[in-house]
N, C-alpha and C positions, 0 to 999 in steps of 0.2 A: 504494500500500500504506500504509494508515493504521496508526499505532501498531505498526509491525513485525509486523503480522498479514498473512499471505498467504491470501486466500480463493480457493479453487479449486472450480470447477463441473465435474464429470466426468459425461458422458453416455456410458455404455458398457453394452451389454447382456450381456456375457460376464463372469461373476464373476472368473475367473482374470486377465483383462486389467485389470479394475478394481483388483484387488489389486496387480498389478505397477505400474500407474500410480501408485497411492498410495505404494508403496515407493520408486519413483524420486523422486517429489516430496519425500518425507521425507528422502531422502539429499542433495538439493540445497539444502534450506533451511538458511540460516546459523543458528548457535547463538543469535543474538539475535532470531530471528524465530519466530513461531508459525505453524503451518500448520493451516488449517481446510479440510477437503475435504468437499464435499457430493456424494454419488454418486447418480446416477439411472440406472435401467435402461430406461425407456421415454421416447419422445419426448413423449407426453402428459403424464407427470409433470414432465418438464423444462420444457415450455411453461408449465405451471401455476406452477411455482416462479419462472420468469423474470418473470412478471407481478407476483408478490408481492414479489420481492426485487430491486428496482431499485438500481443502483449498489452492489451488494453483493460483486461478484467482481472479482478481479484477473486471473484466468486461466480460460479455458474450454477443456476438452479434449473434443472431440466425435468419437464414432464415426461413420464414414461411412454404414454400413448397419445399420439397425435393423429390428426386426419389430414393427410396420410403420414405414416412413418412413426418413428420412435425416437425420443430424446437421446437415448443412449447411443444412437448412431453418430452423434456429434463428438463423442468422447475422444476418438483418435485424433480428430482435427483440433480439438481443444488442447490436448496434450502436446500437439506439435506447435500450435500458434500461441498458446498461453501456458507454457510449461510450469509456471509457479502457481497458477490459479488452483483453487479448490473447487471440487465439483460435488454437487448434491443432487441426487435423484429424488424426485418428489412425485410419486405416483400412488394411485390407489392399488395398483397391481403389485403384489409382492414379487411376481415373476419379473416384471420390468425393473423393479428396484434391484433385485438380485443380479439381473443381467448387467445393469449399470455398474454395480459394484465389481463384478467380474471383469468388466471392461476398463476399470480404473477410477470409478467415482470414489470420493473420500467418505461419503456418508449417504444414507438413504432414509427418507422420511415418508411415512404414509401421508398422503395428501390430506386426508381427513384430520390428521393430528396437527397439521400445520396451522396453528392458530396463535394469535397474540396472547391467549390465555394459557398456553401450554409452556410452562416454565422450563421443562426438560428440553424442548426443542430450542427455545431461546438460548439456554445455557450451551447446548451443543454448537449452535451457530456462532456464538461468541468465542468459544474455544477454537473453532475452525478458522475464524478470522484473525486470531492472535498468533 
Protein backbone atom coordinates (compact mmCIF):
# COMPACT_ATOMS: atom_id res chain seq x y z
CA UNK A 1 0.00 0.00 0.00
CA UNK A 2 1.68 3.14 -1.20
CA UNK A 3 1.03 6.53 0.35
CA UNK A 4 -1.62 5.17 2.73
CA UNK A 5 -3.84 4.41 -0.26
CA UNK A 6 -5.64 1.06 -0.38
CA UNK A 7 -6.68 0.12 -3.91
CA UNK A 8 -9.31 -2.59 -4.14
CA UNK A 9 -10.59 -4.41 -7.21
CA UNK A 10 -14.08 -5.90 -6.77
CA UNK A 11 -15.56 -8.29 -9.32
CA UNK A 12 -19.18 -8.89 -8.31
CA UNK A 13 -22.20 -9.08 -10.59
CA UNK A 14 -24.89 -8.42 -7.95
CA UNK A 15 -25.22 -4.72 -7.06
CA UNK A 16 -26.43 -5.28 -3.49
CA UNK A 17 -23.34 -7.41 -2.74
CA UNK A 18 -21.08 -4.80 -4.36
CA UNK A 19 -22.60 -2.21 -2.06
CA UNK A 20 -22.10 -4.36 1.04
CA UNK A 21 -18.49 -5.19 0.12
CA UNK A 22 -17.72 -1.50 -0.30
CA UNK A 23 -19.39 -0.69 3.03
CA UNK A 24 -17.34 -3.33 4.88
CA UNK A 25 -14.12 -2.09 3.29
CA UNK A 26 -14.90 1.52 4.23
CA UNK A 27 -15.46 0.46 7.84
CA UNK A 28 -12.13 -1.35 8.19
CA UNK A 29 -9.94 1.32 6.63
CA UNK A 30 -7.99 3.28 9.22
CA UNK A 31 -8.46 7.03 9.44
CA UNK A 32 -5.01 7.70 7.98
CA UNK A 33 -5.74 5.65 4.87
CA UNK A 34 -7.63 6.38 1.70
CA UNK A 35 -9.78 3.76 0.05
CA UNK A 36 -10.20 3.47 -3.71
CA UNK A 37 -12.58 0.75 -4.89
CA UNK A 38 -12.90 -0.17 -8.55
CA UNK A 39 -16.00 -2.24 -9.16
CA UNK A 40 -16.65 -4.54 -12.10
CA UNK A 41 -19.78 -6.48 -12.97
CA UNK A 42 -18.45 -8.76 -15.72
CA UNK A 43 -15.45 -11.00 -16.18
CA UNK A 44 -14.78 -9.39 -19.56
CA UNK A 45 -14.56 -5.86 -18.10
CA UNK A 46 -12.39 -7.10 -15.24
CA UNK A 47 -9.98 -8.87 -17.62
CA UNK A 48 -9.63 -5.74 -19.72
CA UNK A 49 -8.83 -3.56 -16.70
CA UNK A 50 -6.30 -6.04 -15.36
CA UNK A 51 -4.32 -5.78 -18.57
CA UNK A 52 -4.31 -1.97 -18.37
CA UNK A 53 -3.74 -1.47 -14.63
CA UNK A 54 -0.74 -3.56 -13.63
CA UNK A 55 0.53 -3.34 -10.04
CA UNK A 56 -2.37 -1.03 -9.22
CA UNK A 57 -4.26 -3.01 -6.58
CA UNK A 58 -3.63 -4.15 -3.02
CA UNK A 59 -6.68 -6.38 -2.72
CA UNK A 60 -8.90 -8.31 -5.12
CA UNK A 61 -12.34 -9.55 -4.12
CA UNK A 62 -13.72 -12.00 -6.67
CA UNK A 63 -17.19 -13.45 -7.01
CA UNK A 64 -17.00 -17.15 -7.78
CA UNK A 65 -19.89 -17.38 -10.22
CA UNK A 66 -20.57 -14.80 -12.90
CA UNK A 67 -22.71 -14.73 -16.02
CA UNK A 68 -20.68 -15.91 -17.91
CA UNK A 69 -17.54 -17.23 -16.24
CA UNK A 70 -15.96 -17.58 -12.82
CA UNK A 71 -13.97 -15.06 -10.78
CA UNK A 72 -11.21 -17.55 -10.06
CA UNK A 73 -10.34 -17.51 -13.77
CA UNK A 74 -8.63 -14.15 -13.12
CA UNK A 75 -6.24 -15.46 -10.47
CA UNK A 76 -3.35 -16.38 -12.84
CA UNK A 77 -3.54 -12.93 -14.46
CA UNK A 78 -3.72 -11.23 -11.05
CA UNK A 79 -0.67 -13.16 -9.86
CA UNK A 80 1.20 -12.04 -12.98
CA UNK A 81 0.08 -8.39 -13.09
CA UNK A 82 -0.26 -7.63 -9.35
CA UNK A 83 2.05 -10.16 -7.65
CA UNK A 84 1.96 -8.53 -4.19
CA UNK A 85 -1.83 -8.17 -4.07
CA UNK A 86 -4.03 -10.28 -1.81
CA UNK A 87 -6.95 -12.20 -3.32
CA UNK A 88 -10.24 -13.00 -1.61
CA UNK A 89 -12.81 -15.32 -3.13
CA UNK A 90 -16.33 -14.29 -2.17
CA UNK A 91 -18.92 -16.77 -3.34
CA UNK A 92 -22.00 -18.54 -2.08
CA UNK A 93 -20.57 -21.69 -3.65
CA UNK A 94 -18.07 -23.60 -1.51
CA UNK A 95 -16.87 -25.28 -4.71
CA UNK A 96 -15.99 -21.92 -6.31
CA UNK A 97 -14.27 -20.70 -3.15
CA UNK A 98 -12.23 -23.92 -2.94
CA UNK A 99 -11.26 -23.66 -6.60
CA UNK A 100 -10.13 -20.09 -5.98
CA UNK A 101 -8.01 -21.17 -3.01
CA UNK A 102 -6.44 -23.98 -5.06
CA UNK A 103 -5.61 -21.43 -7.76
CA UNK A 104 -3.87 -19.10 -5.32
CA UNK A 105 -6.47 -16.99 -3.50
CA UNK A 106 -5.36 -15.98 0.00
CA UNK A 107 -8.77 -16.26 1.60
CA UNK A 108 -12.34 -17.35 0.88
CA UNK A 109 -15.53 -15.92 2.34
CA UNK A 110 -19.07 -17.15 1.97
CA UNK A 111 -20.80 -14.22 0.31
CA UNK A 112 -23.75 -14.48 2.68
CA UNK A 113 -21.36 -13.92 5.63
CA UNK A 114 -19.83 -10.83 4.05
CA UNK A 115 -21.50 -8.24 6.19
CA UNK A 116 -20.45 -5.18 8.09
CA UNK A 117 -21.94 -6.87 11.16
CA UNK A 118 -19.61 -9.88 10.87
CA UNK A 119 -16.63 -9.05 13.10
CA UNK A 120 -14.72 -12.22 12.11
CA UNK A 121 -14.76 -11.23 8.43
CA UNK A 122 -13.70 -7.69 9.27
CA UNK A 123 -10.81 -8.97 11.41
CA UNK A 124 -9.62 -11.34 8.67
CA UNK A 125 -9.69 -8.56 6.08
CA UNK A 126 -7.73 -6.21 8.35
CA UNK A 127 -5.11 -8.92 8.91
CA UNK A 128 -4.90 -9.55 5.18
CA UNK A 129 -4.37 -5.86 4.41
CA UNK A 130 -1.60 -5.43 7.01
